[in-house]
VEXDREN-2710 file (C-alpha; in Angstrom, 1 decimal):
% VEXDREN-2710
k/r/px/py/pz
1/MET/174.2/33.1/108.2
2/ASN/175.8/36.1/106.5
3/ALA/176.7/39.7/108.6
4/ASN/174.0/41.3/107.1
5/ARG/171.5/38.5/108.6
6/LYS/173.6/37.8/111.4
7/THR/173.3/42.3/112.7
8/GLY/169.5/41.8/111.7
9/VAL/168.9/38.3/114.1
10/LEU/171.0/40.1/117.3
11/VAL/168.5/43.8/116.6
12/SER/165.6/40.9/117.0
13/VAL/166.5/39.8/120.1
14/LEU/168.3/43.0/121.7
15/LEU/164.4/44.8/120.7
16/ALA/162.5/41.4/122.2
17/LEU/165.3/41.6/125.2
18/GLY/164.0/45.6/125.5
19/THR/160.4/44.8/125.3
20/LEU/160.3/42.0/128.3
21/HIS/162.6/44.5/130.6
22/CYS/159.7/47.6/130.1
23/THR/157.2/44.9/130.9
24/SER/158.3/43.6/134.2
25/SER/157.6/44.8/137.1
26/PRO/159.0/48.6/136.0
27/PHE/157.3/49.7/139.4
28/ALA/158.9/51.2/142.4
29/THR/156.3/50.2/145.2
30/GLY/156.2/51.2/148.9
31/ALA/153.8/49.7/152.0
32/SER/153.4/50.9/155.7
33/ILE/151.1/49.5/158.3
34/ASP/149.3/50.1/161.2
35/THR/150.6/46.9/163.8
36/GLU/148.3/47.9/166.0
37/TYR/145.5/47.9/163.8
38/ASP/143.2/44.5/164.0
39/PHE/142.3/43.7/159.7
40/SER/141.2/40.3/160.4
41/VAL/138.1/41.8/161.4
42/VAL/138.0/44.0/158.2
43/LYS/134.6/42.3/155.6
44/ASN/133.7/45.8/154.0
45/LEU/135.2/48.7/152.5
46/ALA/134.0/51.7/151.2
47/PHE/135.4/54.6/148.7
48/ALA/136.4/57.7/151.2
49/GLN/138.2/61.0/150.9
50/VAL/139.2/60.6/147.7
51/PRO/140.7/64.3/146.7
52/LYS/137.9/65.8/144.4
53/LYS/140.4/66.9/141.3
54/THR/140.6/62.6/141.4
55/LEU/137.7/61.7/141.5
56/GLY/137.3/63.3/137.6
57/SER/139.9/62.7/136.3
58/VAL/139.5/59.5/133.8
59/HIS/143.4/57.8/135.8
60/GLY/142.0/58.3/139.1
61/LYS/138.9/56.6/137.6
62/ILE/140.7/54.2/135.7
63/LEU/143.2/53.5/139.2
64/ARG/139.4/53.4/141.3
65/ALA/138.3/50.2/138.9
66/ALA/141.5/48.8/139.6
67/VAL/141.4/49.5/143.5
68/GLU/137.7/48.0/144.0
69/GLU/138.3/45.5/141.4
70/SER/142.1/44.0/143.0
71/LEU/140.3/43.8/146.7
72/THR/137.1/42.5/145.8
73/ALA/138.9/39.7/144.3
74/ARG/140.7/39.7/147.2
75/GLY/137.8/38.3/149.3
76/PHE/136.2/42.6/150.3
77/ASP/133.2/43.4/150.0
78/PHE/132.1/47.6/148.8
79/VAL/128.9/49.0/150.4
80/ALA/127.8/52.6/151.5
81/GLU/130.7/54.9/153.5
82/ASP/128.4/55.1/156.6
83/GLU/128.3/50.5/156.4
84/ALA/132.2/49.9/155.8
85/GLN/134.4/48.6/158.8
86/LEU/137.6/50.3/156.2
87/TRP/138.0/52.9/154.9
88/VAL/139.6/53.2/151.0
89/SER/141.2/56.2/149.2
90/TYR/143.4/57.0/146.0
91/ASP/145.6/60.0/144.5
92/VAL/147.0/59.5/141.2
93/GLY/149.8/62.3/140.1
94/VAL/152.3/63.2/137.6
95/PHE/155.6/64.3/139.2
96/LEU/158.7/65.4/138.0
97/ALA/162.0/63.0/139.2
98/GLY/163.4/64.4/142.0
99/ASP/160.6/66.3/142.4
100/VAL/157.2/66.7/144.8
101/SER/155.6/69.0/142.5
102/TRP/152.7/67.1/141.1
103/GLY/151.5/67.7/137.6
104/GLN/154.2/70.0/135.9
105/GLN/155.1/69.5/132.7
106/GLY/158.3/68.8/131.3
107/GLY/161.8/67.0/132.4
108/PRO/161.8/63.4/133.3
109/ARG/158.2/62.5/134.6
110/GLN/157.2/60.1/137.1
111/GLY/153.9/58.6/137.6
112/ARG/152.5/57.8/141.1
113/ILE/149.1/56.1/142.8
114/ILE/148.6/56.4/146.0
115/VAL/146.4/53.8/148.0
116/ARG/145.6/54.8/151.3
117/ALA/143.1/52.6/154.5
118/ILE/141.4/54.7/157.1
119/ASP/139.6/53.6/160.3
120/PRO/136.3/55.4/160.0
121/ALA/135.5/55.4/163.5
122/SER/139.5/57.3/164.0
123/GLY/139.7/58.8/161.6
124/ARG/143.4/57.4/161.8
125/GLU/145.6/56.4/158.8
126/VAL/146.0/51.9/158.6
127/TRP/147.7/51.5/155.9
128/TYR/149.4/53.2/153.1
129/GLY/150.9/52.6/149.6
130/TRP/152.4/53.7/147.0
131/ALA/154.0/52.8/143.7
132/GLU/154.7/54.7/141.3
133/ALA/157.2/54.6/137.9
134/HIS/158.5/56.2/134.9
135/LEU/156.2/57.7/132.0
136/ARG/156.6/56.5/128.5
137/SER/155.5/59.0/125.9
138/GLN/152.8/56.4/124.5
139/PRO/152.0/54.7/127.8
140/ASP/148.8/52.4/127.8
141/PRO/147.5/54.3/130.7
142/GLU/144.9/51.7/131.8
143/ASN/146.9/48.9/131.5
144/ARG/150.2/50.0/133.3
145/ILE/147.6/51.6/136.4
146/ARG/146.7/48.1/136.8
147/LYS/149.8/46.8/136.7
148/ALA/150.5/49.5/139.3
149/VAL/147.6/48.1/141.7
150/GLU/148.9/44.4/141.9
151/ALA/152.4/45.1/141.9
152/LEU/150.9/47.5/145.0
153/PHE/148.5/44.7/146.9
154/GLU/150.8/41.8/145.9
155/GLY/151.8/40.4/149.0
156/ARG/150.8/43.6/150.8
157/VAL/147.4/43.2/151.5
158/GLY/146.0/40.3/152.5
159/THR/143.3/38.5/151.7
160/ARG/140.5/37.2/154.2
161/SER/138.7/33.4/153.5
END
C-alpha cells in the first residue's frame, strides 16, 4: 500500500471515529426527585404550566411530542389537565456556555431541555430533569431533542405495569 493510500485510509478511520463520538450520548443530564411523593399511583398525566414562549416554538412542539411519546411508551396515559394525577411541564432554550441568559446569540452555545412533574393537588414540583448539549452549526433539532429526551428519561423515570 503506498503512502497516499495509507494516509487516505487513516483519515477515513479518524472521520468515522469522530462521527461515532458525535453520535454517542452527547448529553449531560440530571434529575432531582421528591422521595416522599408516591409515583407508583400515577397512571395519567397532562401537560400544564408550560411557558408561553415554548408552546409556540418549533423546538417546544418537538419537545412536547418527544416527551409524550416517551412517557406513553413507559405506560402513562395523557388526559385532560383537570383529570391528571400529575402535570408535566417542559421548556427548551439556548444559552451561552457558562451563562444563564437564555436565547443569546454568539459564543459557544448550549441547548437545554427541562421537564418537570408537578403534583396538581399541592402545586409541588416532585420531579425535575434536564438535558443539555453543545449546539452544532447545523444541528438536526428533532433528532437531537428526541435523543435528549431519551437520555433524560433513561433510568430516571420508572415505568408502571
